[in-house]
N, C-alpha and C positions, 0 to 999 in steps of 0.2 A: 347337277349334283356333283360334289367333289368326290373323286374316288379315293380309296384308302391309299393307293400307291402314290397319288399326287400329294396327299397330306404328308406322307412319310418323306417324300423328296423335299418338300418345302421345309419341313421341320429340320431335316438333316442340313439343308442349305443354310437355314437360320443359325443353327448351332455352330456350323463351321465358321460363319461370319463372326459370331459372338466370340468364339475361341480365338480367332485370329486377332480381333481387336484387343482382347485381354492379353494375348501373348505379346503384341506390339507394345502395349502399355507397360508390361512387366519388364521388358528388355532382357538382356543377358547378364549373367554373373561373370565378371572378368577379373582374373588375378594377374597383376603385373609385377615385374622385377625391374630394377634400374637398368636403363639402356646403355649406361657407360658414358654418355655424353653429358652436356650441361643444358639441354633443352627438353628435359623430361616432361615439361608441361604439355608438350605436343602429344605424346603417347597417352598421357592421362586424360587430356581433354577429349581426344578422339575416342578413347574407350568409354568415357562418360556419355558420349553421344549415343552409344549402343546399349548401355545398361549400367548396372551398379558395378563399382570398381573396388577391389581390395588390393592394397599395397603390401607386398611381402617385405620382409626385413631388408634393409639396405638404405643407401643414401641416394635420393632422387634430386640431383642438382637441376635448377630451373633458371631460365633467364627471361621468362615471360609469365603471363597469368594463366592459372588453371581455371577453366570455365566449367561451371556446373549449372545444370538446368533443373527443371522441376522433376519430381518423382525419381530422385536419385539418392543412393547411399554411397558415400566415399568413405571407406573404412581402411584400416591398416593395422599391421603388426605393431606392437609397442616399440619395436626397434626399427621401424620404418621412419625415415627422416626426410621430409621435403625441405631442402635447403636452397636458399638464394645463392646462385653462383657468384663467386667473388669478382668475376670479370664482367658481370652483366652491366648493361648501361642503365641509366636512370629512367626506367620505365614505370616505376611505381610512384607516379605523381597524380595529383588530383584525386578523384574518387576511384582509384584502381588498387586492387589488392593482389596478394599472392594467390589466394583462391577467391574468385568472384563470380558474378553472373552478368548476363547481358540484359535481362528483363526480370520483372518480379517473379519470384520462384515460390513454389509450394511443395510441401512434402519432401524436404531436403534434410539429410542426416550426414554429419561429418564427425567421425569418431575414431579413436583408437591409436593414432599415430602421432608423430612429432612434427613441428614446424619450426625451423631455425631461420631467423631473419639474417643471421651472419653479419651483423653490423660491425663486428671487429675487423672484418676483411673488406669492408666497403668504405669509400671516402666519407668522412664526417660531413662534408658539404651536402651530401644527399639529404641530411635531416633538415636543412634550412634552405635548400636551393629554390624552393617555391615559397617565398616570403608571404605571398598573398593567401596561401593555404597552409600555414605552418601546422605542424603535427600531422600532416596528411600523407607523409611519405612512408610507404611500405606497411600498410595495414596487412596483417597476415590473412585474416578472413574478413571479407566485406560482402554482405548480402543486402539487398535493398528492394523495396517496392516503390510505388508511387503514392502520392497523397490520396489518389482516388482508386488505387489498386494495391492493397497491402500484400507483401510476402506473407505466407501462411504456413504454419506447422514446420518450424525450423528447430532442429536439434543439433547442438554441438556439445560433445561430451567425451570424457576420458581422453582428452588431448593434452599434449605438452606444447605450449606456445611460448617462444622465448627469443630474446635478442633481436628485437625489431625496432625500427625508428618510430613506429606509431602503434596503433591498437593491436591487441591480440585478436579480438573479435569485435566487429562493428556491424550493427544492423540498423537500418532506418526504414520506417514504415513497415513494421512487421506485426503479425498477430500470432499468438500461440508460439512464443519463442522460448526455448529452454536451453540454458547454458549451465552444465553441471559436471561435477567430478573432474574438472580440468586443473592442470598446474600451469600458471602463467608467471613468467619471470622476465624482468627487464624489458617489458614492452613500454616504450618511452612516451606514450600518451595515455591511453586507457587500457587497463587489463581487459575489461569488457565494456562495451558502450552500447546501451539501448537508447535509441532516439525515435520518438513517436512509436512506441511499442504498446500494443494492447495484449493483456493476458500473457505476461512473461514471467519467468522465474530464473533466478541464478542461485544455485545452491551446491554445497559440497565442494567448492573450489578452494584452491590454495593459491593466492595471488601475491607475489612480491612486487610491489609497485615502485615506480620511479618517475615522477613528473609526467602526467598530471594526477591521475587517480588510479587506485586499484580497480574501482568500478564506478560507472556513471550511468544515471538514468535522466534523460531529458524528455520532458513532455510525455511521460508514460502513464498509462492507466491500467489498473488492476494487475499490478506487478508485485512480486514478493522476492526479497533477497534474504536468504537464511542459510544457516549452517556453513558459512564460509570462514576462512582465515585470511584476513587482510594484513599484510606485512610490509615492511620497508626493505627494498632491495638496496644493498650497500656495496655490491661488487663493482667491477669496472664499469664506468658509466658511459664511456665513449662520447663525452661532451655534455650529457644531460645533467640536470641539477638534481643531485642525490638529496632526498628529503623534501623534494618539491611537491610531493603528492599528498592528497587526502586519501583517507581510507575509502570513503564512498561519497559521491557528489550526487545530489538530487535537486533538480531545478526546472524552470521553464526557460527556454531560449528561443530566439528568433531563428532566422536562417543561419546555417553554419558559417563560421568565420571564413571570409574570403570568397564565399559563393553568393551569387545572386539568387533571390528566391523570396517568396512571400512568407509571412509569418506561419509557423507550423500550425497545423489545423487542429491540434488538441492540446490540452493543458494537463499538467500533472495532477493526478487524483487517485485515491485508493491504492497507495503504495505502502507495503508493510516491510519493515526491516527488523529481523528478530534472530536471536540465537547465533549471532556472528561473533567472532573474536577479532578485535582490532588490536594488533600488537605493534606498539611503538610507531604509529603513523608519523610521516614527516610533518604534516600540518594537522588540520582537523581530522578527527576520526570519522565524523559524519558531517558533511558540509551541506546544510539545507538552506536554500536561498531562492528568492524570486518565484514563489509558488503560492497558490491560493487554495488548492484542494487539500484533501486529507493525506497526511503522511504519518503513519503509525510506527513509532520506533520504540521497541521494548525488549527487555531480556537479552541484551548484548553484554559482552565482557570487553573491558578495556585494560590493556596491560602495558606497563612501562618497562623499558629495557635499560639497565644500568650495568656497566662492567661485564658485558656478556663474554668477551674474549677471555677474561680471567677465569670464567667457569668452564673453559675448555670447549665451548660451543662456537664453531667458526661461522657465526652469523654474518660476518662481513663478506663471506664467500658463498652466500646462498645463490644457487643457480638451479637449473633443471636437474643437475646431478646431485644437488644437495638441497632439496626443497624444504621449506619450513613445514613443520607439522604441529598439530595441536599438542601432542605429547612433548615436543621440544619446548613449546611455549610454557607449558605448565611446569616443566622442570626448571626453566631458566628464570622466569619472572616471579620475584618474591613480593613485588609491590603491585597490588591490584587495586584499581580505583574505578569507580563508575561515575562518569561525568553526567550521566542522565539520572540523577538522584530524584526520580519521579514517583509521586504517589498517585497511582492510577485508581480510578473509582468509576462505578456505574451510576452513581446518584449525584444530584446537585444539592442534596440536603447536607448541610454542614453542622447543624446543631449549635451554631454560634449564638451568643446573646450579646446585648449591648454592653454588658459588664466586661466582656472579653476585649473591648476596644479601649485603649488607654487615652481617651480624650476627656478633658474636664469640662464640666458645665459651668459657665460664668453666671454668677448670681446677680440678679437685679432686684431692687427693693420695690415692694408694693405693699404699702401700709404696714401691717403688723408682721409681715413675713418677707423673706428674701428667697429667691430661687430662680430656676430657669428650666427650659426644656431644649434639648439639642438632638437633631437628627445626625447620627454619626456614620450612617452608611446603610447598607442593605445586606441582609443575610441571604444565603442560598442563591447568589448570583451565578449565572452560567453564561458562557459565550458559545454561540453556534454561528458558524459562517461570519465571524467578525461582528456579530450583533450580540448585545447584552440583554439578558432576560432575568426576571424574577418570577416566583410562582403566583404571588398575589400581594395585596396591600399589607398583609401581616409580615412581609419581608422587611419592612422599614424598621431599622434599629434606632431606638430612641433612648437617650439617657435623660434623667430628670433629677432635680434636687430641690427640696423645700426645707427651710429652717426659720426659726425666729429671727426677725430682723436684728442683726447685731448692733445697729445704731440706736436701738431703743434702750439705752443704758439707764436713763432716768425714769423710764416708764415703770409704774408699779403693778402693771397688769400681769396676768398669767395666761399663757397659751394652753388651753385645756386639750385641744385636739386639732389635728391637721389632716384633712382628707383631700386626696387628689384623684383626678380622673383624666386619663390621657386618651385622646382620639387622634386617629391618623387617616388621611385621605390622599388620594392621588388624582390630580386634575391637570389636564393639558401638559403632561410631562413634568409636573412639579409635585413633590411630596410636601404635605403640610402636616405639622404636628401641633396640637393644641392641648395645653394642660390647664385645667380649671381646678383651682384650690379653694377649699372652704375651711375656714378656721373658726373654732369656738374659743372664746376668751372671756375673761372677766377681770375686773379691777379689784384691788384690795385697798380699803381705806383704814388709816391708822388714827385712832382716837388718842390725841396727845394727853387728854385729862386722865383717861382710864388705862391707856396703854393697850387697849384691845384693838384687834384687827377685824374689820368687817368685810366679808366677801360681797362684791357687787353682783348685779344681775348679769347672767350669761348672755353674751352677745355673739353675733356671727359677722364675719367679713369674707368677701370673696376676692379672688384675684385671677387673672388670666395671663398665661405665658404662651408664646407662639414661636415657631421656627419653621423654616422652609428649606427645601433642598432641590436643586435642579442641576443637570437633567436626571431623570429617573429612568432606569432600564425598563424596557417594555415588559408587560406581563405575557408570559408564554402561553399561547393558546394551544392546548393539547387535547387529544381525544380522551374521552371517558368510556367509550364503548368501541368495539371493533367486531367485524363479521368475518368468519372463516367459511370458505367454500371447499367442500371435499368431493372430488370426483372419484367414484369407486367403480373400477372395472372388474367385472365378475367373471372374467375368463377362467375357466376351470383349471387350465394348466398353469397360468401365470397371473393369479389375481393380484391387483395392485390398487392402492389408493393414493391420490395426489392431493395434498393439503395446501391451499393458498390462502393468504390473508393480506389485506391491504395495509400499507403503512404510510406515514406522513413524515414531514421533515422534523417532527417532534417525537418520533419513535426512537427509543433508546435500544431496546432489544425485544425479541419475542422468544419465549421458552416453550418448547414442545415436549411433552412427556407422553410416551405411549408404552403402557405397561411399566417395565423397569428401565426402559431406555429413555434418554433425554438428549435433545439437540437444541442448541441456542443459535439464533441468527442475530448477530450484533450489528447495529447500525451506527452507534456512536460510542467512543471511548473517552472518558473524562480524565483530565489531569488536574489534581488539586493544587492550587497555588495560593500563597499568602502574600498580599501586597505590603507596602511599606507602612501602612497604618495598622496592620494586624488583621485586616479583613481577609477572609478566605473566599475564594471563588473557584469555579470549576470550568476549565476550558475543554469543550468537547470537540473532538475531531471525528469526521465522518469516516465510516468504513462499511464494509459488507462482508462479514466473516461468519461462516458456519462452523460450529464446533459441536461434536457429540457423536453418539452411536447410531442415530437414525439417519439414513442417507437423504440426500436432496438432489434435485436436478433443476438447474436454473433457479427460479424463484419459488419452487414448490418442494415441500417435504414429501418424501416417498415412503409409504408404508407397504412393505412387500408381504404378500400373503393375504389370507382372508381378513378383511377389515372388521374390527370390533369397536364400534363407536364409543362404548363405555370406557375403553382403555385410554382414550385420547383426552389430555388436558392441555390447555393453551393458556399461558400467562403473558400478559402484555405490559410492557414497561415504558414509561416516559422518564425524563430526567428527575421527576419529582414523586411519582407514585406508580402503582401497578394495579391491575385488575384481572380477574378471570374472564376469558372470552366465553360468553354463553350463547351468543348468536351464531349458531353453526348450521349451515345448510349442506345436506348430503344429497348428492345427485348420483344415482346408480346407472351404470351402463352395462350392457351385456358383454361388450368387449372393448378393447382400447382402440380399435380401428383396424384397418386393413393390415394384415401381417405382411412382412417382407416377401414371404413365399407367394401369397396371393397376388401381391402387386407385381412380382416377377412373372407369375403365370399369366396374369392379365396382359402384361406387356408382350409376352411371347405370342399369345393368341392374337393380339392386335397386329403384331408384325406378320404373322402367318396370313391373316386375312388380307393385310395390305399387299403382301407379295402375291397372294392368289388373285386379288383384284388386278394387279399389274399383269399377271400371267394371262388373265382373261382378255384384258385390253390388247396385249400383244397378239394373242391368238386371233382376235377379231380383226386386228389390223392386217395380219398376215393373210387371213382367209378372205 
């Protein structure tokens, strides 16, 4: 039997070990000041090996790379400046940065201070001395993972990044990457560059770009770019092409220019660009190319700059000391235009009719009548994943015309009635329209002796007109019912319900209402477009956006508190119709699972028992 004193000793030993591990992981908090030399990267890197580092105000000249590892915060005073020494050799070639890492990092935060590439004091040849990897010289911050081991939880914020030959911030193979509230000026490749990033966001930044882009996303998934100001840097260029940048570039690329490597393992998808201001970009405001996934661009402002200097605004001298602001833009720019004049919609129904299409039916003669039938296109066409769809056969738009045959000039008969019936069918990718016409007519005889006219017997004639159209969009197969599963956890302290519902490639959105609160999960956004013939269609782009006042976690809606089933309403939408979800399964649980406290307690008990077992084995061995 284990004595109480033995248990106490084992528990104390375990807690000491646990505290030591946590202390080692936490590291120290170290505050530095400039050392007066030009190799400050050495003291900063050494300090980062021990713990988090804060840079007090001053200029930290460096002639080599600052190395940061996982679980570290590198912060600084707003007047702390990390500056490349003017006499440093060309060490920033290839994939080397002013701040960088040696292996995939996680839980890294860089914030609060300034970084000066000091290109005005460095040879211009540095920018192109590696022709095989152009634009790769002097990235200010470069963090990276591997294709099979992504860097994770990276935050770069409240920084001033300026005057470098290459990117302000570059990350490749990263997940949960956040770049926000930074000022970037005259970084002569990309202001920020996400390559193969999952779950990233760039927001609240002011970026004055010059060759190539203010921001760039290559092969990124689940990323959002919002609330930024993208501007043209027009100060001293030190050889770069002023006006050579786009505001934002989004694309898929292979391996980076000049480097060997296989094709990047992911493709651009689910990227949202919203509420940004693009002020006088040198080239395109938004350059989208070479991608197949969904890129949702909406609610951005585009402003043109004319005669700024005459307004007393020194735009040509924008720098870190004179950053562009939204207020400046709104004061300066009187001409505002939106190059994305887009009509967004949630439905593929257009309400178009055949009469809206300016195509004429060519008449052909059949006996007493002339006329024709013409398939002029399809209403309610949508495109999803580059495939075209219609809701059903009723989407075929048909124009028709029937008149008395104008060539029956000498005929003395009268057309009493014309009735037509049009049928449409789709077979093997071809639409067929058939118009059957039935006419009632009679002749009139004139008695030359009496001058009386006699009405002849009423007769009937029929005629058939046909047309075909190929190819026909596919009919969209979509759900008419759906099932929701609700797992209710009745823990008395923290009751919670998790609502999940399946969706398909034809789901447009799902609306959840609980009491007075509503949340929508949107899977497709439609853009209404009119082609050259006047036909409207809707191009749907895929997304996965939650909006509303009810929280969610992953793919589940979360109802916090005691769940009341009667308060929940779910409405399911396809591009063409909607229906109430009535098939709802509720599964009650007594609790949500093992609490963190219980899991920790169980772990401690297991460790104590393991140490006790080891203690007994040692005791036996000794005795």
